[in-house]
N, C-alpha and C positions, 0 to 999 in steps of 0.2 A: 527596571523590569526586564526579565529574561526574555530573549527572543527565541522562539521555538523553531527548530528545523522542521520544515514541511517535507514529507516524502515526495510530494509532487515536484519539489525543486523551486516552487514559487518563492520569491523573496519580497514581493509586495502584494498588496490587495486589501480587501476590507477585513477589519478585525472580526473575529468570531468569538463571542464571549459565552461562557457557560455559567449559568447561575450557580453561585457559590452556596446557595441556601437549599439546594435540592436535598430531599431525604435520600437515604440509601436505596429505598424502593424506587424512587424516581430515576436515580442514576442507573440502577440495574435495568429498568425498563428501556432507557435510551440505549444502553449497551446492547441489550437484546435486539432492539430494532436495527441498530447498525450491523450487528452480526447477521441477522436475517437478510438484510439488504445485500450485504457482502456475499452471502451464500447464493442468493438469487442471481446476482450479477455474474458470479463465477460460473454457476451452472450454465448460463446462457452464452457467455463470452470466453470461456476457458481457453479454447483452442486459439482464438484470435488474439487473446491477451498473451498467451505463451509465445506465439509467433512474433508479436510485436516486441516483447521483451528480448527474445532471441536476436531480432534484427538490431535493436538498440544496443545490446551487449556487443554485437559484432561491430557496429559502427563506432563504438567507443574504443576500438582497438584491443578489446579483451582477447587474450590468447589463452588457450587451454594449456596450463602449465605442466600438465602431465603427459600431453601428447596422446598418441594412439597406441603406444607400446605397453600400456599398463596390463600386467598379466592377470588381472581379476576383473 
């Protein structure tokens, strides 16, 4: 069985199973629900999430490879 990489970085936890017998309509409904939820969360938390991502990026030692001398 293939182990899926989680964007959260979690490597253990409870398995989450998706019913393999959904109709295409049911799968679309779930995708639309997740998309709507994502939009609502982003609308409310966009600034805070961007700041957090910026902080995490800086803490991981990420360096701007182009510097500040880019002419455009």
